C-alpha positions in Angstrom: 80.0 129.0 96.1 81.4 129.9 93.0 80.4 133.5 91.6 79.5 133.2 87.8 81.3 136.1 86.7 85.0 134.8 88.0 84.6 131.3 86.8 86.5 130.5 90.1 85.8 129.0 93.6 85.3 132.7 95.1 82.6 133.9 97.8 82.6 137.1 97.7 80.3 137.6 100.4 83.2 136.4 102.8 85.2 138.6 101.5 82.3 141.5 102.5 81.7 140.2 105.8 85.9 139.8 106.9 86.2 143.5 105.6 82.9 144.0 107.4 84.2 143.1 111.0 87.5 144.3 110.5 86.1 147.6 110.2 84.5 146.8 114.2 87.0 145.3 115.6 90.3 145.9 114.1 92.2 143.6 116.5 90.8 140.7 114.6 92.9 141.2 111.6 96.0 140.3 114.0 94.1 137.7 115.7 93.1 136.2 112.4 95.9 137.2 109.5 95.2 136.4 105.7 97.4 137.2 102.6 96.1 140.3 100.9 96.0 138.0 97.6 93.5 135.6 99.1 90.5 138.1 97.7 89.1 137.5 94.6 87.8 140.7 94.0 91.2 143.5 93.3 89.2 146.2 95.8 88.5 144.3 98.4 92.4 143.0 98.4 93.3 147.0 98.4 90.9 147.9 100.9 92.2 144.8 103.5 95.8 145.6 102.8 95.1 149.4 103.7 93.2 148.2 106.7 96.3 145.9 108.1 98.7 149.0 107.3 96.7 151.9 109.4 96.0 149.3 111.9 99.7 148.2 112.1 100.7 151.7 112.2 98.5 153.4 114.7 97.1 150.1 116.7 93.6 151.2 114.6 91.6 153.8 112.0 89.1 155.8 111.2 86.9 155.5 107.9 88.4 158.5 106.7 91.8 157.5 106.7 91.4 154.6 104.6 90.9 156.7 101.6 88.2 158.2 99.3 89.1 155.9 96.6 87.0 153.3 99.1 83.5 155.7 99.8 81.4 153.8 97.9 82.8 150.6 98.9 82.7 151.4 103.1 79.0 152.9 103.0 78.1 149.5 101.7 80.0 147.7 104.1 78.6 149.5 106.9 75.2 149.0 106.0 75.9 145.2 105.7 74.1 143.4 108.6 74.6 140.2 107.7 78.4 140.4 108.8 78.9 138.6 112.4 82.0 138.8 114.6 81.0 135.4 115.6 81.7 134.1 112.1 85.2 136.1 111.4 87.2 133.3 111.6 84.9 131.1 109.4 85.0 133.6 107.4 88.7 133.9 106.7 89.2 129.9 106.7 87.3 129.9 104.0 88.6 132.9 102.1 91.9 131.6 102.6 91.0 128.2 101.1 89.2 129.0 98.5 92.2 131.3 97.5 94.5 128.7 98.0 92.2 126.6 95.4 92.6 129.1 92.8 96.6 128.8 92.8 96.2 125.6 92.0 93.8 125.9 89.2 96.4 128.2 88.1 99.1 125.7 88.4 97.5 123.0 87.0 97.1 125.2 84.0 100.4 126.2 83.5 101.8 122.7 84.2 99.1 121.5 81.2 100.7 123.9 78.7 103.5 122.6 79.8 103.3 119.1 79.1 101.1 120.0 75.8 104.0 122.2 74.2 106.2 119.8 76.1 105.1 116.2 76.7 108.8 114.7 77.2 109.1 116.6 80.5 105.4 115.9 81.7 107.6 113.9 84.7 109.3 116.3 86.0 106.6 118.9 85.4 104.0 116.8 87.6 107.0 116.2 90.0 107.2 119.8 90.3 103.1 120.8 90.5 103.2 118.8 93.3 106.2 119.6 95.7 104.5 123.6 94.6 100.8 122.6 95.7 102.8 121.1 99.1 105.0 124.6 99.4 101.6 126.6 99.0 99.8 124.7 101.5 102.5 124.6 104.1 102.6 128.7 103.7 99.2 129.5 104.0 97.2 126.7 105.0 96.3 127.2 108.9 95.5 123.8 109.9 98.1 122.6 111.9 101.2 121.8 110.4 102.5 118.5 111.2 106.1 118.0 113.2 105.2 121.5 114.7 105.7 121.6 118.4 106.1 123.8 121.2 108.6 122.6 123.7 105.6 121.4 126.3 104.2 119.5 123.3 107.7 117.8 122.4 107.9 116.7 125.3 104.3 115.3 126.1 104.8 113.4 122.4 108.4 111.7 124.2 106.8 110.7 127.2 103.2 110.1 126.9 102.7 109.2 123.3 105.8 107.2 122.4 105.5 105.1 118.6 104.3 101.5 119.7 106.0 98.5 118.2 104.5 97.3 115.1 107.2 94.1 115.7 108.1 94.0 119.0 111.7 95.2 119.9 112.3 95.1 115.7 110.3 98.3 114.0 108.4 100.8 115.7 105.2 103.1 114.3 106.7 104.3 110.8 109.5 103.0 111.4 112.3 103.0 108.8 114.2 99.9 108.5 116.7 98.2 105.8 118.0 95.3 105.2 120.8 94.5 103.4 122.9 91.9 102.1 124.7 90.0 99.3 122.4 88.2 96.2 120.9 85.1 96.9 122.1 85.0 100.8 118.1 85.0 102.0 117.6 88.8 102.8 113.8 88.2 100.3 113.3 85.0 102.7 113.7 86.7 106.0 111.5 89.9 105.1 108.7 87.1 103.9 109.4 85.7 107.4 109.3 89.0 109.1 106.1 89.6 107.0 104.1 86.5 107.3 104.8 86.4 111.3 103.7 89.7 111.9 100.4 89.2 110.5 99.9 85.8 112.2 100.4 87.2 115.5 103.8 85.5 116.0 107.2 87.2 116.8 109.9 86.3 113.9 112.6 85.5 115.7 110.9 84.9 119.9 108.7 81.8 119.8 107.6 82.9 123.6 106.0 86.1 122.4 102.7 85.8 120.6 101.5 89.5 119.4 98.3 90.7 118.4 98.3 90.2 114.4 98.8 93.1 112.4 97.9 94.2 108.9 100.9 93.5 106.8 101.1 94.7 102.9 104.2 92.7 101.0 105.3 94.7 97.8 107.4 92.4 95.7 108.7 94.0 92.7 111.3 90.7 91.9 109.9 87.9 92.9 106.8 86.0 91.0 104.1 84.2 92.8 104.7 80.6 90.9 108.2 80.6 92.7 106.3 79.9 95.9 106.5 76.0 94.1 108.8 73.5 92.6 109.0 71.7 89.4 107.7 68.6 91.2 105.0 70.8 92.5 106.2 70.9 96.3 105.8 74.1 98.2 109.1 75.4 98.5 109.2 75.4 103.2 111.2 79.1 102.9 108.2 80.4 100.7 105.4 82.8 101.3 103.0 79.7 101.6 105.4 77.2 103.1 106.2 79.6 106.0 102.3 80.1 106.2 102.1 76.0 106.9 104.3 76.7 109.5 102.8 79.4 111.0 99.5 77.3 111.5 101.6 74.3 113.1 103.2 76.5 115.5 99.7 78.5 116.4 97.2 76.1 115.6 93.8 78.1 114.0 95.9 80.9 113.0 94.7 82.8 109.9 96.4 85.4 107.7 93.6 85.8 105.5 92.3 89.0 106.2 95.7 90.4 107.4 98.1 89.7 104.6 98.0 91.1 101.4 101.0 90.7 98.6 101.7 93.6 95.8 103.2 92.2 93.0 103.2 94.0 90.2 104.7 92.3 87.4 106.7 95.5 85.3 108.1 96.2 88.7 107.4 100.2 90.5 109.1 103.4 89.1 108.1 105.2 92.2 109.0 108.4 90.2 105.9 107.9 88.2 103.1 109.4 88.7 101.0 106.6 88.3 102.9 104.0 89.9 102.3 106.4 92.9 98.9 106.3 92.8 98.8 102.7 91.9 100.8 102.1 95.4 98.7 105.0 97.6 95.6 103.3 96.5 96.8 99.5 97.4 98.3 101.3 100.8 94.4 103.3 100.9 92.4 99.7 100.6 94.6 97.5 103.0 95.6 100.5 105.6 98.9 98.4 106.4 100.6 98.5 109.5 104.1 97.3 107.8 105.1 97.4 104.3 107.7 95.2 103.1 109.0 96.5 99.6 112.0 96.0 97.6 114.7 95.5 96.3 115.8 98.8 95.9 116.7 98.5 92.5 113.2 97.7 90.9 111.6 100.6 92.7 112.6 103.3 89.6 113.6 103.2 86.3 117.2 104.5 85.3 117.5 107.0 82.6 120.5 108.2 80.6 122.1 111.5 82.5 120.1 110.0 86.3 122.6 109.8 89.1 121.8 107.9 92.3 121.8 110.9 94.7 118.3 112.3 93.2 117.0 108.9 92.1 117.3 107.7 95.6 116.5 110.7 97.1 113.5 110.5 95.1 112.4 107.2 96.0 113.1 107.5 99.9 110.9 110.9 99.8 108.3 109.5 98.2 108.2 106.9 100.9 108.4 108.7 103.7 105.3 110.8 102.1 103.1 107.6 101.8 104.6 106.3 105.5 103.4 109.5 107.4 100.2 110.1 105.3 99.0 106.2 105.9 100.8 105.5 109.3 102.5 102.1 108.4 105.9 101.1 108.9 108.4 100.3 106.3 111.0 97.2 106.2 112.7 97.9 102.5 115.4 95.1 100.5 118.5 96.7 99.5 120.9 94.9 97.7 125.1 95.2 99.2 127.8 97.0 97.3 129.3 94.6 94.8 132.9 93.7 95.8 132.5 95.1 99.1 134.7 93.1 101.6 132.8 90.3 103.6 132.5 92.0 106.5 131.7 95.6 105.5 128.0 95.2 104.1 126.7 98.1 103.2 123.9 99.5 100.6 124.5 99.8 97.2 124.5 103.4 95.2 123.7 106.1 96.9 125.5 107.0 100.5 121.6 108.6 100.9 120.6 105.1 102.3 123.1 104.9 104.9 121.1 107.6 106.7 117.7 107.2 105.9 116.6 104.3 108.0 116.1 104.4 111.6 117.3 100.7 111.9 120.3 99.7 109.1 120.3 95.9 109.3 123.0 94.2 107.3 123.5 90.3 107.0 127.1 89.4 107.4 128.0 85.6 106.2 129.7 83.3 108.9 131.7 81.1 107.3 131.2 79.8 104.0 128.1 77.5 103.7 125.6 80.5 103.7 123.6 78.7 106.9 124.9 81.1 109.6 124.5 84.9 109.7 125.0 87.9 112.2 122.8 90.7 111.9 124.8 93.9 112.1 124.5 97.6 111.7 125.6 99.8 108.3 124.7 103.1 110.9 124.0 103.3 114.7 120.0 102.3 115.6 117.6 105.3 116.5 116.0 103.3 119.0 116.8 100.3 121.1 116.2 97.2 119.1 116.0 94.8 121.5 113.7 92.2 119.5 116.9 91.8 116.7 119.0 88.6 117.9 122.3 88.6 117.6 122.6 86.1 114.8 120.1 83.9 112.4 120.6 80.4 111.0 118.6 78.6 108.3 115.9 76.7 109.9 115.7 73.7 108.1 119.4 72.6 109.1 118.7 72.9 113.3 115.2 71.0 112.8 113.1 74.6 113.5 110.2 75.3 111.3 110.7 78.6 110.2 113.2 79.4 107.4 115.5 81.4 110.0 116.1 80.8 113.8 117.5 83.5 116.1 120.5 82.5 117.7 121.7 84.5 120.7 120.6 88.2 122.1 122.3 91.1 123.0 122.5 91.7 126.9 
């Protein structure tokens, strides 16, 4: 509802209803509090503040104690027969929501003015605007705050509603997993194998398991689709097309046409760009994936002079976490190893934040020098028991197996 005089979202009738009911049942001021600034009309805001002050000090108030300056308003409110006690909480929610909307309109106007005067800072302005808007919602919205529990609620969630597996024994709902390895060691192939098998209803490492197919989105910001076929027109068995043929042999009749989707922006992605984030958000909204594989990390941002790895990494992590929790998917991220690192101690390149972010931080450690066998070790402790990840993987083409990577050995 709008009032033409103010040209901003407002419902003055709801503001009056709150004041009318509070005069009759002042205890509702504590049961359904609302900030003073939520009232658009200053006289309404001042009277509400007086009511709260008197109630907090004396446990109630009479009309004369509120001040002569409100006499005419109080008389009008007493004569307002439309006010309903049963609608009080509804009016509070509406006035609160409209006030937050007005604040956001003001913030948007200030941000637009900043961009008009200093166009080069548009990215930081929009980032700041988004953060301030989320803070406003968290502070003043009456809606449920995600992640806020009483202990009893926490125990119920932990015991009765544990996160389900997206890939059995590998990654859970809304889980975060990073695969780290050196250049050309098979990281991308491993992520594609996990993605395709998950979409096809196959376990990526356990042939005996045939789980339900899940919806998967591969965000490949490094490889062109044409890399699946060599110069002779032969399909590479380690490519996504090759693995799809393998999946059809392993599980006849399987189709990934409706469960597997790919997003391959040719310019990569800059997760500091609101336009690129909106494009990724739109793709995820359309596909509704259970699992998103994405990477490598270095293609997820544009580094400008003066940027440091810590702030870049923090921004990428924040963006992925926001999308992951909003859309309820698990994320499997490809990252390169630090150059010059010892062969037996592979760690993520760049910021140490990548050591702490994932639930499962997996590294490919080459065994020997032929590039055929890798142990799957950890650069951090697992946050949950991942019983579906083997100790080693070997290249399947050399063992008679069909999939590019084949499991060898399991934790006992």
